[in-house]
C-alpha positions in Angstrom: 14.8 19.5 21.2 15.0 23.0 22.7 16.0 26.0 20.5 18.4 27.2 23.2 20.3 23.9 22.3 20.4 24.4 19.1 21.8 28.2 19.6 24.5 26.8 21.8 25.8 24.3 18.7 25.8 27.0 16.7 27.8 29.5 19.5 30.5 26.7 19.5 31.0 26.1 16.2 31.7 29.9 15.6 34.1 30.5 19.0 35.8 26.7 18.7 35.0 26.3 22.0 32.9 25.7 25.3 34.5 27.9 27.1 34.0 31.2 24.1 30.6 30.1 23.3 29.9 30.1 26.9 30.8 34.2 26.9 29.6 34.7 23.8 25.7 33.4 24.7 26.4 34.1 28.3 25.9 31.1 29.9 28.2 29.3 31.9 30.2 27.1 30.2 29.0 23.6 32.4 25.4 24.9 31.2 26.7 25.0 27.6 28.5 21.7 27.9 25.2 20.3 30.1 22.8 21.4 27.0 24.6 20.1 24.0 25.5 16.8 25.7 21.4 16.6 26.1 21.1 17.6 22.4 23.6 14.6 21.3 22.1 12.2 23.7 18.5 12.9 22.0 19.7 12.8 18.5 21.7 9.7 19.2 24.9 11.4 17.8 28.2 13.1 18.8 28.1 16.1 17.1 31.4 17.2 18.4 35.1 16.3 18.5 36.0 17.2 22.5 39.8 15.4 22.1 41.3 18.4 20.6 42.4 21.7 22.4 40.0 23.6 19.8 36.6 21.8 19.7 35.7 20.1 16.3 32.4 19.0 14.7 32.2 15.4 13.9 31.4 14.0 10.6 27.6 14.0 12.2 27.8 17.3 13.2 29.3 19.1 9.5 26.3 16.7 8.4 23.8 18.3 10.7 24.9 21.7 10.7 23.3 22.9 8.0 19.9 21.7 9.1 20.7 23.6 12.6 21.3 27.0 10.8 18.1 26.5 8.7 16.1 25.4 11.8 17.8 28.6 14.2 16.9 30.9 11.2 13.0 29.6 10.4 12.7 30.5 14.4 14.2 33.9 14.0 12.3 34.8 10.5 8.6 34.0 13.1 10.2 36.8 15.9 11.3 39.1 12.9 8.5 38.9 11.0 6.2 39.8 13.9 9.3 42.9 14.3 8.6 43.9 10.8 5.1 44.7 11.4 6.0 46.4 13.8 9.3 48.4 11.6 12.0 47.2 13.8 14.4 44.8 13.3 15.5 42.2 16.0 18.1 39.1 16.3 21.8 39.7 15.2 23.6 40.9 12.8 27.1 39.9 12.2 29.0 42.0 9.9 32.9 41.6 8.9 35.6 44.4 7.0 38.6 44.3 5.9 41.6 46.2 8.2 42.2 49.1 8.7 38.6 50.3 6.7 38.7 54.0 6.6 35.3 54.4 5.1 33.1 56.7 7.1 29.5 55.5 5.2 30.3 52.1 6.7 30.8 53.1 10.3 27.6 55.6 9.6 25.6 52.9 8.5 26.4 50.9 11.8 25.3 53.9 14.2 22.0 54.2 12.1 20.9 50.7 11.9 21.9 50.4 15.5 20.0 53.7 16.5 16.8 52.8 14.4 16.3 49.3 15.9 17.9 48.8 18.9 16.9 45.5 19.7 19.4 44.1 16.9 22.6 43.0 18.3 25.3 44.4 16.4 28.3 42.4 15.8 31.8 43.4 14.2 34.6 41.3 12.8 38.3 42.6 11.1 40.1 39.8 9.1 41.5 39.5 5.7 38.7 39.7 2.8 39.8 36.0 1.9 39.2 34.5 5.3 35.8 37.0 5.8 34.5 35.6 2.3 35.1 32.1 3.8 33.0 33.3 6.7 30.1 34.7 4.9 29.8 31.2 2.9 29.9 29.5 5.7 27.1 31.7 7.8 29.6 32.4 10.1 28.8 36.3 8.9 26.0 37.9 7.1 27.7 40.3 4.8 31.3 42.2 4.7 32.9 44.4 3.5 36.2 43.1 1.4 38.4 43.3 -1.2 39.2 41.6 -5.0 41.8 42.7 -7.7 39.6 40.7 -10.8 36.8 38.9 -10.1 34.5 38.6 -6.7 34.4 36.1 -4.0 32.7 32.9 -5.7 29.4 32.1 -4.4 28.7 35.2 -3.3 26.4 38.4 -4.1 28.6 41.2 -4.7 28.1 44.8 -5.0 31.2 47.4 -5.9 32.2 50.3 -3.1 35.2 51.3 -4.8 37.0 50.5 -7.8 40.6 51.9 -8.0 43.8 51.8 -9.8 46.8 51.2 -7.5 49.2 53.4 -6.6 53.2 53.7 -6.1 53.6 55.5 -2.1 56.6 57.2 -1.6 58.5 59.7 0.7 58.9 63.2 -0.7 62.6 62.6 -0.8 62.6 59.9 -3.3 63.6 60.4 -7.0 60.3 59.2 -8.1 58.4 61.8 -6.4 57.7 64.6 -8.7 56.8 61.5 -11.3 53.5 62.0 -12.9 53.3 57.8 -13.5 55.2 54.8 -13.1 55.4 51.7 -15.4 55.0 48.0 -13.4 58.1 46.9 -14.9 59.8 49.7 -12.7 58.5 48.1 -9.4 60.8 44.7 -10.3 63.9 44.7 -7.9 62.7 47.4 -5.7 62.2 46.9 -1.9 58.2 46.9 -2.0 55.7 47.5 1.2 52.9 45.8 0.8 49.7 44.2 2.5 49.3 40.5 3.4 47.4 37.8 0.6 43.9 37.9 1.1 43.6 41.6 0.6 42.2 42.8 -2.2 45.6 45.6 -2.9 48.0 42.3 -2.3 45.7 40.3 -5.0 45.9 43.5 -7.4 49.9 43.9 -6.8 50.3 40.2 -7.4 48.7 40.2 -10.4 50.2 43.6 -11.6 53.8 41.9 -11.1 52.7 38.3 -12.0 54.9 36.5 -14.6 57.7 39.5 -15.2 61.6 38.3 -14.8 62.5 39.2 -12.1 59.7 39.8 -9.9 59.9 38.8 -6.0 58.0 38.9 -3.3 57.7 42.2 -0.9 60.4 43.1 1.4 58.3 44.3 3.7 55.3 42.5 3.9 52.4 44.4 7.3 49.2 43.2 8.6 47.5 47.3 7.9 47.9 50.2 6.0 49.3 52.3 8.5 51.9 50.4 8.8 52.6 50.8 5.0 52.0 54.8 5.3 54.9 54.5 8.3 57.6 52.7 6.3 57.1 54.7 3.1 56.7 57.9 4.8 60.4 57.0 6.3 62.2 56.2 2.7 62.2 52.4 3.5 60.5 51.2 0.4 57.6 52.0 -2.4 54.4 51.2 -1.1 52.2 49.4 -3.1 48.4 50.1 -2.6 44.9 51.4 -4.0 44.3 54.7 -4.4 41.6 54.8 -2.0 43.6 53.2 0.8 45.9 56.1 0.9 44.1 59.0 0.2 43.8 60.5 3.4 47.6 60.1 4.1 50.2 62.8 4.8 53.8 63.3 3.9 54.1 61.2 1.2 53.6 61.4 -2.4 50.7 58.2 -4.5 52.3 57.9 -8.0 49.9 56.2 -10.2 51.2 52.9 -11.8 50.6 52.7 -15.6 48.4 49.6 -16.0 44.7 48.5 -15.9 45.0 46.4 -13.2 42.7 47.6 -9.8 42.2 47.3 -6.6 38.4 46.9 -5.4 36.4 47.1 -2.8 32.7 46.0 -2.2 30.4 44.2 -0.1 29.6 40.3 -0.4 26.4 38.6 0.7 24.8 35.0 0.4 21.4 34.8 -1.6 18.4 35.5 0.7 20.1 37.3 3.3 18.2 38.3 6.4 16.2 41.5 7.0 19.2 42.8 8.6 21.4 42.3 6.2 19.5 43.6 3.6 18.6 46.5 6.2 22.5 47.1 6.4 23.4 46.5 2.5 20.5 49.1 1.9 22.4 51.8 4.1 25.8 51.1 2.5 24.8 51.3 -1.5 22.8 54.3 -0.5 25.9 56.0 0.5 28.2 54.3 -2.4 
C-alpha cells in the first residue's frame, strides 16, 4: 500500500465525496477513486459504500479508519521531527472556530504561525460548538475555539479563554434600557433573540430558563451574533448573549442578568496533539 492511498481515504472521509476529496488533495477525481480501489483490492475489503449520494464508510472501513489515521500521522511525524530539528513545523493544521468569532488574538495567532512556518498548511472551519467538538473528537480537526455553559466538552482537553456572564441586549428605547440588572424570571414571556442550539450562549440561556414555569423557546433563533444585534437594536426582541459576544456592538444596551449561569469560550483539543496544534495552542494561551 502507498501513503498517498491512505491520505486519499482520509480526504474522502472528511469531504464526504470523491469529488470534494479530489479538490482537497488537488488530484483528479478518477485518480483518487482509482487509488482507493487499488487499496481496497490489496486489503481485501470495501472501505466505502458508494451506493448513496454521500459516500460513507462501510463497517470494515470504520474499523480500519483509526489504524489509517495512526499510520498517516506516524509517517507525518518523521517529517515533522526532521523539521523540528530545523526549527520548522510542516504538515497541516486544521482549526475550527464558532461562527462570528471576534477575538483578535485568534486571527493574530493564525497569522503568526503561518508567517513563522510557511510550509504549514492551515485550514479553518466555522461551525457550531457542538459540531466542532465532535469533529475534534473524530480527528477531523486538530483544535477548535468552542463555547459551553457549564462543563467543557467530554473527552477533550480544554482551556478557558473567556468566562462571561449573560446579558440582555435591548434597544436604547426599550423600557429596560436604563435598568442596572434583569432577573431571569423577567425574561419569561418575552420575545427573546438567541443563537442556535450547539452554541455556548444558547446553552447558557437554556440552563438559565430550565424548569421555570412559562419558559418557552426564543421567538427569534438566528445563526450569527450580528443578527442578534440587528434585531435587538430595532426593538424586535431581547437578545440574550454573553458579555463578550456583544462588547463591540454599538447602539444597544447590554443589561447584566442577575444569575450565576455563565457562557465560556475556550480551546479544545485531543490528548497528545501534533506539534502544529501545540504551537498554535501556546500562541492562544499567551494572548488569553
